[in-house]
N, CA, C and O atoms as CSV, one atom per row, in Angstrom:
chain,resi,resn,atom,element,x,y,z
A,1,UNK,N,N,0.865,-1.299,0.312
A,1,UNK,CA,C,-0.050,-0.228,0.253
A,1,UNK,C,C,0.365,1.519,0.028
A,1,UNK,O,O,0.398,1.973,1.172
A,2,UNK,N,N,0.585,2.292,-0.657
A,2,UNK,CA,C,1.431,3.237,-0.646
A,2,UNK,C,C,1.543,4.194,0.208
A,2,UNK,O,O,2.555,4.893,0.163
A,3,UNK,N,N,0.707,4.401,1.011
A,3,UNK,CA,C,0.132,5.374,2.409
A,3,UNK,C,C,0.653,4.355,3.523
A,3,UNK,O,O,0.287,3.272,3.979
A,4,UNK,N,N,1.866,5.405,3.759
A,4,UNK,CA,C,2.317,4.500,5.130
A,4,UNK,C,C,2.042,5.751,6.375
A,4,UNK,O,O,2.040,6.977,6.480
A,5,UNK,N,N,1.825,4.546,7.183
A,5,UNK,CA,C,1.120,5.718,8.376
A,5,UNK,C,C,2.319,5.653,9.755
A,5,UNK,O,O,2.449,4.618,10.409
A,6,UNK,N,N,2.784,6.376,9.922
A,6,UNK,CA,C,3.764,6.205,11.005
A,6,UNK,C,C,3.400,6.729,12.526
A,6,UNK,O,O,3.979,7.186,13.512
A,7,UNK,N,N,2.739,6.552,12.309
A,7,UNK,CA,C,2.063,6.928,14.370
A,7,UNK,C,C,2.731,6.453,15.152
A,7,UNK,O,O,2.657,6.832,16.320
A,8,UNK,N,N,3.799,5.242,14.678
A,8,UNK,CA,C,4.545,4.821,16.066
A,8,UNK,C,C,5.786,5.693,16.219
A,8,UNK,O,O,6.442,5.771,17.257
A,9,UNK,N,N,6.072,6.416,14.954
A,9,UNK,CA,C,7.395,7.515,14.981
A,9,UNK,C,C,6.632,8.248,16.034
A,9,UNK,O,O,6.888,8.162,17.235
A,10,UNK,N,N,5.423,9.168,15.378
A,10,UNK,CA,C,5.119,10.306,16.280
A,10,UNK,C,C,5.298,10.379,17.286
A,10,UNK,O,O,6.057,11.175,17.838
A,11,UNK,N,N,4.403,9.268,17.945
A,11,UNK,CA,C,3.858,8.364,19.572
A,11,UNK,C,C,5.488,8.350,20.251
A,11,UNK,O,O,5.871,8.953,21.254
A,12,UNK,N,N,6.168,7.578,19.467
A,12,UNK,CA,C,7.450,8.057,20.423
A,12,UNK,C,C,8.122,8.954,20.459
A,12,UNK,O,O,8.836,9.091,21.452
A,13,UNK,N,N,8.161,9.841,19.487
A,13,UNK,CA,C,8.600,11.843,19.365
A,13,UNK,C,C,8.043,11.912,21.082
A,13,UNK,O,O,8.712,11.935,22.115
A,14,UNK,N,N,6.574,11.931,20.875
A,14,UNK,CA,C,6.045,12.531,21.876
A,14,UNK,C,C,5.657,12.166,22.957
A,14,UNK,O,O,4.871,12.683,23.752
A,15,UNK,N,N,6.346,11.060,22.986
A,15,UNK,CA,C,6.485,9.544,24.781
A,15,UNK,C,C,5.017,9.594,24.502
A,15,UNK,O,O,4.215,10.483,24.216
A,16,UNK,N,N,4.990,8.881,24.608
A,16,UNK,CA,C,2.946,8.843,24.588
A,16,UNK,C,C,2.331,7.008,24.340
A,16,UNK,O,O,2.552,6.535,23.225
A,17,UNK,N,N,1.752,6.284,25.175
A,17,UNK,CA,C,1.897,5.052,24.804
A,17,UNK,C,C,0.236,4.772,24.068
A,17,UNK,O,O,-0.765,5.477,23.940
A,18,UNK,N,N,0.606,3.333,23.688
A,18,UNK,CA,C,-0.938,3.108,22.930
A,18,UNK,C,C,-1.691,3.341,23.502
A,18,UNK,O,O,-2.432,4.228,23.079
A,19,UNK,N,N,-1.936,2.849,24.542
A,19,UNK,CA,C,-3.267,3.019,25.729
A,19,UNK,C,C,-3.630,4.271,25.834
A,19,UNK,O,O,-4.790,4.574,25.557
A,20,UNK,N,N,-2.768,5.176,26.226
A,20,UNK,CA,C,-2.709,6.321,26.554
A,20,UNK,C,C,-3.246,7.451,25.339
A,20,UNK,O,O,-3.287,8.593,25.795
A,21,UNK,N,N,-3.589,7.365,24.143
A,21,UNK,CA,C,-3.165,7.773,23.373
A,21,UNK,C,C,-4.983,7.298,22.813
A,21,UNK,O,O,-5.952,8.033,22.621
A,22,UNK,N,N,-4.868,6.086,22.713
A,22,UNK,CA,C,-5.980,5.552,22.178
A,22,UNK,C,C,-7.093,6.273,23.608
A,22,UNK,O,O,-8.257,6.493,23.272
A,23,UNK,N,N,-6.848,6.481,24.552
A,23,UNK,CA,C,-8.043,6.576,25.593
A,23,UNK,C,C,-7.913,8.574,25.109
A,23,UNK,O,O,-8.941,9.252,25.111
A,24,UNK,N,N,-7.072,8.955,24.891
A,24,UNK,CA,C,-7.527,10.598,24.597
A,24,UNK,C,C,-8.287,11.320,23.403
A,24,UNK,O,O,-8.809,12.435,23.396
A,25,UNK,N,N,-8.169,10.015,22.018
A,25,UNK,CA,C,-8.880,10.153,21.256
A,25,UNK,C,C,-9.925,9.443,20.956
A,25,UNK,O,O,-10.641,9.549,19.960
A,26,UNK,N,N,-10.017,8.618,21.946
A,26,UNK,CA,C,-12.099,7.787,22.109
A,26,UNK,C,C,-12.388,6.732,21.018
A,26,UNK,O,O,-13.438,6.451,20.442
A,27,UNK,N,N,-10.503,5.977,20.856
A,27,UNK,CA,C,-10.802,4.485,20.366
A,27,UNK,C,C,-10.378,3.910,20.659
A,27,UNK,O,O,-9.474,4.367,21.358
A,28,UNK,N,N,-10.386,2.291,20.580
A,28,UNK,CA,C,-10.489,1.332,20.909
A,28,UNK,C,C,-8.703,1.252,21.060
A,28,UNK,O,O,-7.893,2.010,20.527
A,29,UNK,N,N,-8.504,0.415,21.703
A,29,UNK,CA,C,-6.632,0.436,21.449
A,29,UNK,C,C,-6.699,-0.502,20.441
A,29,UNK,O,O,-6.003,-0.122,19.499
A,30,UNK,N,N,-7.283,-1.661,20.204
A,30,UNK,CA,C,-7.438,-2.593,18.916
A,30,UNK,C,C,-7.433,-1.482,17.632
A,30,UNK,O,O,-6.450,-1.422,16.892
A,31,UNK,N,N,-8.396,-0.772,17.469
A,31,UNK,CA,C,-8.214,0.079,16.344
A,31,UNK,C,C,-7.221,0.659,15.993
A,31,UNK,O,O,-6.776,0.583,14.847
A,32,UNK,N,N,-6.642,1.421,17.035
A,32,UNK,CA,C,-5.562,2.104,16.921
A,32,UNK,C,C,-4.084,1.293,16.807
A,32,UNK,O,O,-3.046,1.751,16.329
A,33,UNK,N,N,-4.256,0.206,17.279
A,33,UNK,CA,C,-3.162,-0.876,16.465
A,33,UNK,C,C,-3.573,-0.861,14.979
A,33,UNK,O,O,-2.857,-0.278,14.165
A,34,UNK,N,N,-4.806,-1.541,14.570
A,34,UNK,CA,C,-4.649,-1.633,13.228
A,34,UNK,C,C,-3.979,-0.406,12.386
A,34,UNK,O,O,-3.241,-0.672,11.438
A,35,UNK,N,N,-4.289,1.119,12.801
A,35,UNK,CA,C,-3.578,2.366,12.482
A,35,UNK,C,C,-2.194,2.112,12.139
A,35,UNK,O,O,-1.584,2.060,11.070
A,36,UNK,N,N,-1.858,1.961,13.422
A,36,UNK,CA,C,-0.258,2.480,13.883
A,36,UNK,C,C,0.170,0.915,13.387
A,36,UNK,O,O,1.287,0.881,13.903
A,37,UNK,N,N,0.043,-0.177,12.838
A,37,UNK,CA,C,0.413,-0.914,11.753
A,37,UNK,C,C,0.566,-1.259,10.963
A,37,UNK,O,O,1.125,-2.297,10.608
A,38,UNK,N,N,-0.156,-0.027,10.156
A,38,UNK,CA,C,-0.147,-0.086,8.751
A,38,UNK,C,C,-1.437,-1.188,7.976
A,38,UNK,O,O,-1.419,-1.473,6.779
A,39,UNK,N,N,-2.463,-1.672,8.940
A,39,UNK,CA,C,-3.397,-2.586,8.494
A,39,UNK,C,C,-4.720,-1.809,7.951
A,39,UNK,O,O,-5.435,-2.419,7.156
A,40,UNK,N,N,-4.945,-0.975,8.199
A,40,UNK,CA,C,-6.044,0.032,8.391
A,40,UNK,C,C,-6.429,0.584,6.270
A,40,UNK,O,O,-5.711,1.181,5.467
A,41,UNK,N,N,-7.557,0.116,6.160
A,41,UNK,CA,C,-8.042,0.719,5.120
A,41,UNK,C,C,-8.163,1.934,4.926
A,41,UNK,O,O,-7.838,2.321,3.804
A,42,UNK,N,N,-8.658,2.956,5.911
A,42,UNK,CA,C,-8.906,3.870,5.619
A,42,UNK,C,C,-8.861,4.851,7.037
A,42,UNK,O,O,-8.682,4.203,8.068
A,43,UNK,N,N,-9.005,6.345,7.203
A,43,UNK,CA,C,-8.757,6.428,8.466
A,43,UNK,C,C,-9.870,8.021,8.340
A,43,UNK,O,O,-9.869,8.947,7.529
A,44,UNK,N,N,-10.743,7.717,9.597
A,44,UNK,CA,C,-12.029,9.138,9.561
A,44,UNK,C,C,-10.813,10.732,9.709
A,44,UNK,O,O,-9.668,10.997,10.078
A,45,UNK,N,N,-11.659,11.202,9.313
A,45,UNK,CA,C,-10.759,13.010,9.206
A,45,UNK,C,C,-10.777,13.322,10.856
A,45,UNK,O,O,-9.934,13.890,11.551
A,46,UNK,N,N,-12.362,12.591,11.285
A,46,UNK,CA,C,-12.364,12.933,12.594
A,46,UNK,C,C,-11.158,12.191,13.418
A,46,UNK,O,O,-10.498,12.822,14.244
A,47,UNK,N,N,-10.971,11.120,13.201
A,47,UNK,CA,C,-10.236,10.195,13.667
A,47,UNK,C,C,-8.170,10.763,13.902
A,47,UNK,O,O,-7.317,10.544,14.762
A,48,UNK,N,N,-8.208,11.461,12.705
A,48,UNK,CA,C,-6.748,12.152,12.179
A,48,UNK,C,C,-6.878,13.272,12.765
A,48,UNK,O,O,-5.825,13.633,13.291
A,49,UNK,N,N,-8.115,14.287,12.950
A,49,UNK,CA,C,-8.271,15.265,13.485
A,49,UNK,C,C,-7.506,15.308,15.156
A,49,UNK,O,O,-6.540,15.917,15.616
A,50,UNK,N,N,-8.353,14.474,15.642
A,50,UNK,CA,C,-8.054,14.054,17.180
A,50,UNK,C,C,-6.727,13.548,16.953
A,50,UNK,O,O,-6.195,13.753,18.045
A,51,UNK,N,N,-5.809,12.981,16.165
A,51,UNK,CA,C,-4.585,12.365,16.578
A,51,UNK,C,C,-3.191,13.167,16.684
A,51,UNK,O,O,-2.173,12.959,17.344
A,52,UNK,N,N,-3.741,14.657,15.316
A,52,UNK,CA,C,-2.581,15.439,15.450
A,52,UNK,C,C,-2.778,16.040,16.701
A,52,UNK,O,O,-1.755,16.314,17.327
A,53,UNK,N,N,-4.144,16.378,17.339
A,53,UNK,CA,C,-4.500,17.477,18.434
A,53,UNK,C,C,-3.488,17.202,19.202
A,53,UNK,O,O,-2.550,17.952,19.474
A,54,UNK,N,N,-3.738,15.705,19.697
A,54,UNK,CA,C,-3.095,15.007,20.643
A,54,UNK,C,C,-1.767,15.279,20.938
A,54,UNK,O,O,-1.201,15.725,21.936
A,55,UNK,N,N,-1.289,14.800,19.515
A,55,UNK,CA,C,0.116,14.444,18.635
A,55,UNK,C,C,0.783,15.847,18.713
A,55,UNK,O,O,1.975,15.985,18.439
A,56,UNK,N,N,-0.003,16.879,19.090
A,56,UNK,CA,C,0.727,18.683,17.982
A,56,UNK,C,C,1.541,18.776,17.111
A,56,UNK,O,O,2.659,19.265,17.268
A,57,UNK,N,N,0.783,17.994,15.316
A,57,UNK,CA,C,1.482,17.324,14.529
A,57,UNK,C,C,0.454,17.963,13.840
A,57,UNK,O,O,-0.594,18.525,14.158
A,58,UNK,N,N,1.202,17.655,12.541
A,58,UNK,CA,C,-0.245,18.032,11.190
A,58,UNK,C,C,-0.115,16.646,10.919
A,58,UNK,O,O,0.576,15.905,11.618
A,59,UNK,N,N,-1.001,16.132,9.551
A,59,UNK,CA,C,-1.147,14.867,9.231
A,59,UNK,C,C,0.113,14.668,8.508
A,59,UNK,O,O,0.793,13.680,8.786
A,60,UNK,N,N,0.510,15.522,7.584
A,60,UNK,CA,C,2.266,15.079,6.689
A,60,UNK,C,C,2.926,14.272,7.409
A,60,UNK,O,O,3.577,13.378,6.868
A,61,UNK,N,N,2.887,14.478,9.321
A,61,UNK,CA,C,3.841,13.836,10.241
A,61,UNK,C,C,3.502,12.655,10.218
A,61,UNK,O,O,4.508,11.956,10.346
A,62,UNK,N,N,2.451,11.970,10.104
A,62,UNK,CA,C,1.929,10.940,10.654
A,62,UNK,C,C,1.716,10.036,9.082
A,62,UNK,O,O,2.131,8.884,8.958
A,63,UNK,N,N,0.918,10.883,7.823
A,63,UNK,CA,C,0.843,10.202,6.612
A,63,UNK,C,C,2.031,10.385,5.843
A,63,UNK,O,O,2.647,11.446,5.939
A,64,UNK,N,N,2.520,9.241,4.902
A,64,UNK,CA,C,3.500,9.685,4.013
A,64,UNK,C,C,3.133,8.961,2.942
A,64,UNK,O,O,2.434,7.973,3.167
A,65,UNK,N,N,3.579,9.327,1.287
A,65,UNK,CA,C,3.233,8.450,0.202
A,65,UNK,C,C,4.088,8.045,-0.144
A,65,UNK,O,O,5.055,8.803,-0.226
A,66,UNK,N,N,4.239,6.720,-0.525
A,66,UNK,CA,C,5.508,5.963,-0.834
A,66,UNK,C,C,5.155,5.628,-2.293
A,66,UNK,O,O,4.041,5.134,-2.466
A,67,UNK,N,N,5.919,5.819,-3.338
A,67,UNK,CA,C,5.225,5.062,-5.120
A,67,UNK,C,C,5.931,3.732,-4.676
A,67,UNK,O,O,6.912,3.484,-3.975
A,68,UNK,N,N,5.047,3.003,-5.357
A,68,UNK,CA,C,5.210,2.067,-5.476
A,68,UNK,C,C,6.132,1.675,-7.006
A,68,UNK,O,O,6.144,2.417,-7.988
A,69,UNK,N,N,6.842,0.384,-6.909
A,69,UNK,CA,C,8.039,-0.022,-7.702
A,69,UNK,C,C,7.093,-0.647,-9.075
A,69,UNK,O,O,6.337,-1.393,-8.454
A,70,UNK,N,N,6.702,-0.784,-10.493
A,70,UNK,CA,C,6.248,-0.450,-11.221
A,70,UNK,C,C,6.945,-1.644,-12.235
A,70,UNK,O,O,6.957,-1.525,-13.460
A,71,UNK,N,N,7.581,-2.933,-11.429
A,71,UNK,CA,C,8.013,-3.938,-11.925
A,71,UNK,C,C,6.927,-5.196,-11.891
A,71,UNK,O,O,7.235,-6.290,-12.366
């Protein structure tokens, strides 16, 4: 998938545990884990907004586009 979620990197920079972030943004730890481990097929803007608010970052700090090889 060409969109990579770098949530774990930003969480480490902000020194926040997954359980704490999940609680603060009001999603289940399981759903946060799916997002964090690049298993999500989509993310709601409201969830992205809450993550950015809690981590004091921009969406581009979390989401990255990686061009796939055309092999």
